[in-house]
C-alpha positions as a printed Julia matrix, in Angstrom:
248×3 Matrix{Float64}:
 56.52  -31.86   86.34
 58.28  -33.86   89.07
 55.9   -34.31   92.04
 56.82  -32.19   95.06
 55.37  -31.74   98.53
 56.47  -29.2   101.12
 55.26  -27.56  104.33
 55.7   -24.2   106.03
 54.99  -23.43  109.66
 52.62  -20.75  110.98
 53.73  -17.88  113.18
 54.48  -18.97  116.76
 51.25  -17.82  118.4
 49.24  -19.89  115.91
 51.13  -23.15  116.51
 48.66  -24.41  119.18
 45.98  -24.29  116.48
 47.69  -24.9   113.12
 50.25  -27.62  112.4
 51.33  -26.5   108.92
 50.49  -24.89  105.59
 51.32  -27.28  102.74
 51.56  -27.5    98.95
 51.48  -30.57   96.69
 52.24  -30.3    92.96
 52.99  -32.73   90.17
 51.79  -34.71   87.18
 50.73  -38.35   87.51
 50.34  -40.33   84.3
 48.54  -43.12   86.14
 46.39  -42.94   89.27
 48.53  -43.18   92.39
 47.04  -43.89   95.81
 48.95  -41.92   98.42
 48.73  -43.0   102.08
 47.71  -40.4   104.65
 48.37  -41.62  108.18
 46.05  -40.97  111.09
 47.11  -37.76  112.83
 44.03  -36.39  114.6
 44.09  -33.28  112.41
 41.6   -31.8   109.95
 42.51  -29.87  106.79
 41.25  -27.23  104.42
 42.35  -28.33  100.93
 42.31  -25.99   97.95
 42.49  -27.35   94.39
 44.23  -24.63   92.38
 43.3   -26.27   89.07
 39.56  -26.06   89.82
 39.69  -23.15   92.33
 37.66  -25.07   94.92
 38.23  -25.21   98.69
 37.0   -28.24  100.64
 37.33  -29.62  104.16
 38.71  -32.96  105.32
 37.5   -34.11  108.74
 39.59  -35.37  111.65
 42.07  -37.99  110.48
 41.55  -40.81  112.95
 42.1   -43.68  110.5
 44.46  -44.5   107.64
 43.23  -43.0   104.36
 44.4   -43.1   100.73
 44.22  -40.11   98.38
 43.95  -40.82   94.62
 46.08  -38.5    92.48
 45.92  -38.48   88.69
 46.92  -36.04   85.95
 47.97  -32.52   86.91
 47.84  -31.92   90.64
 48.21  -28.47   92.2
 46.85  -28.41   95.75
 47.49  -26.33   98.83
 46.2   -26.88  102.33
 46.02  -25.86  105.96
 46.44  -28.63  108.54
 44.82  -27.8   111.87
 45.94  -29.42  115.1
 43.36  -31.5   117.02
 40.66  -29.07  118.14
 42.4   -26.15  116.41
 39.83  -25.48  113.69
 36.97  -25.4   116.2
 38.94  -23.21  118.61
 39.56  -20.65  115.84
 36.18  -20.7   114.12
 33.68  -21.96  116.7
 32.48  -24.56  114.17
 31.92  -27.99  115.85
 34.25  -30.56  114.29
 31.41  -33.07  114.12
 29.73  -31.18  111.26
 32.83  -31.44  109.04
 32.58  -34.28  106.55
 35.27  -35.15  104.02
 34.63  -33.16  100.86
 32.45  -30.49  102.48
 32.81  -27.17  100.63
 34.5   -24.54  102.76
 31.76  -22.06  101.83
 29.2   -24.4   103.44
 31.14  -24.37  106.73
 32.38  -20.8   107.12
 30.76  -17.42  106.56
 30.84  -16.67  102.83
 33.15  -13.65  103.0
 35.7   -15.47  105.19
 35.6   -18.59  102.98
 36.22  -16.45   99.88
 39.08  -14.58  101.57
 40.81  -17.83  102.58
 40.32  -19.25   99.07
 41.9   -16.13   97.55
 44.97  -16.57   99.77
 45.39  -20.11   98.45
 46.15  -18.77   94.98
 49.47  -17.5    96.31
 49.63  -19.74   99.42
 51.78  -17.28  101.36
 52.41  -18.06  105.02
 52.03  -14.39  105.95
 48.59  -14.16  104.35
 47.22  -17.13  106.26
 48.84  -15.93  109.48
 47.0   -12.61  109.18
 43.65  -14.33  108.67
 43.88  -16.78  111.54
 45.51  -14.35  113.96
 42.25  -12.4   113.8
 40.27  -15.53  114.76
 42.27  -16.64  117.81
 40.09  -17.73  120.69
 41.01  -19.71  123.78
 41.58  -23.41  123.26
 39.11  -25.55  125.14
 41.01  -26.31  128.38
 40.26  -30.03  128.12
 41.84  -30.14  124.66
 44.79  -28.03  125.81
 45.39  -30.44  128.7
 45.38  -33.4   126.35
 47.81  -31.71  123.99
 50.21  -30.98  126.85
 50.33  -34.56  128.17
 51.87  -37.61  126.53
 49.01  -40.04  127.03
 46.51  -38.46  129.42
 43.45  -40.71  129.57
 39.83  -39.73  130.03
 40.07  -40.41  133.77
 43.2   -38.23  134.08
 41.49  -35.33  132.32
 38.22  -35.59  134.26
 40.15  -35.78  137.56
 42.29  -32.77  136.66
 39.3   -30.58  135.82
 36.99  -32.2   138.41
 34.38  -32.91  135.77
 32.65  -36.06  134.57
 34.0   -38.31  131.85
 30.83  -37.47  129.89
 31.92  -33.8   129.88
 35.36  -34.82  128.58
 33.76  -36.94  125.87
 31.45  -34.1   124.77
 34.38  -31.66  124.62
 36.42  -33.95  122.39
 33.5   -34.72  120.11
 32.79  -30.99  119.73
 36.41  -29.98  119.1
 37.75  -32.96  117.14
 34.73  -34.91  115.95
 35.98  -38.15  117.51
 36.09  -39.65  121.0
 39.0   -39.09  123.41
 39.72  -42.83  123.32
 40.31  -42.64  119.56
 42.35  -39.45  119.83
 44.58  -40.94  122.52
 45.2   -43.96  120.27
 46.14  -41.67  117.38
 48.41  -39.59  119.64
 50.22  -42.71  120.87
 50.73  -43.85  117.26
 52.1   -40.45  116.19
 54.48  -40.47  119.17
 55.7   -43.97  118.2
 56.06  -42.92  114.56
 58.73  -40.37  115.5
 60.78  -43.13  117.13
 60.32  -45.43  114.12
 61.51  -42.69  111.77
 64.59  -42.01  113.89
 65.58  -45.72  113.75
 67.43  -45.3   117.07
 65.43  -47.81  119.12
 64.25  -51.38  118.77
 60.56  -52.06  118.15
 60.24  -53.43  121.68
 61.74  -50.25  123.16
 59.48  -48.09  121.0
 56.4   -50.02  122.09
 57.05  -49.53  125.8
 58.34  -45.96  125.5
 55.16  -45.04  123.6
 52.82  -46.44  126.22
 51.84  -49.74  124.59
 51.39  -52.73  126.87
 53.44  -54.92  124.53
 55.02  -55.06  121.07
 52.11  -56.91  119.45
 49.69  -54.13  120.52
 52.07  -51.56  119.05
 52.35  -53.41  115.72
 48.56  -53.89  115.56
 47.96  -50.15  116.04
 50.71  -49.24  113.57
 49.13  -51.41  110.88
 45.74  -49.87  111.66
 46.94  -46.29  111.29
 49.76  -46.72  108.73
 48.62  -49.75  106.73
 51.86  -51.67  107.25
 54.14  -53.13  109.91
 56.81  -50.74  111.28
 59.62  -52.83  109.78
 57.99  -52.79  106.33
 57.32  -49.06  106.61
 61.04  -48.35  107.07
 61.82  -50.02  103.73
 59.85  -47.46  101.74
 59.72  -44.4   104.03
 61.8   -42.31  101.57
 59.44  -42.89   98.64
 57.35  -39.95   97.43
 54.17  -41.69   98.59
 55.38  -41.72  102.16
 56.91  -38.24  101.99
 53.48  -36.96  100.98
 52.0   -37.92  104.35
 52.07  -35.69  107.39
 55.31  -36.59  109.15
 55.76  -35.33  112.71
 57.48  -31.96  112.96
 61.2   -32.13  112.3
 61.19  -35.5   110.53
 61.24  -34.2   106.95
């Protein structure tokens, strides 16, 4: 079976919480290490060959996923803070590989797992529409700004930087400094994919102080220089990663 990867979007009122529902299928004769770029998101991943649902914590670093043999996976990618906003579960307790049934109430975990067998957008939309809560205002503010720093957020809400830090740790599992770095990288990645600007222009438009800082961060979160990335961006390995919306 030729490897395939595709995404579908949630209903509009869930988009502040959920980035996409996705499916990955294929057969790999040899082990292939697929790159997953830092995106600040966490995922529920369901293995439809073993019928097991597990969590993946906030993606704040480059990771590689080994795939071998028959692969039939489906997942839900939550926006930064989205999983905690919907479930009330602090992001800090989510470790890569944690069973979904150890995180969520048993009945809810089983219901979500059952939906993965068909992986219908409508089924997931029904589940999470029932869980909608208000996004933490600090997280919502960060999502609405390009590169709001800790000081900007604390000034806006007239709270201490410690409060901002606690909010981010609770909702995303990582510090606001790390999340801002990931956000800047994801913003730059859209420009790199469009190939409409020079690397110097991308660096400054994305909030980097210079091109070398941009390249350093890109290598940290993507594992390669931007120019090298463009040479293989159409390979399956790169298409498997979470591209920004509209880039696939």
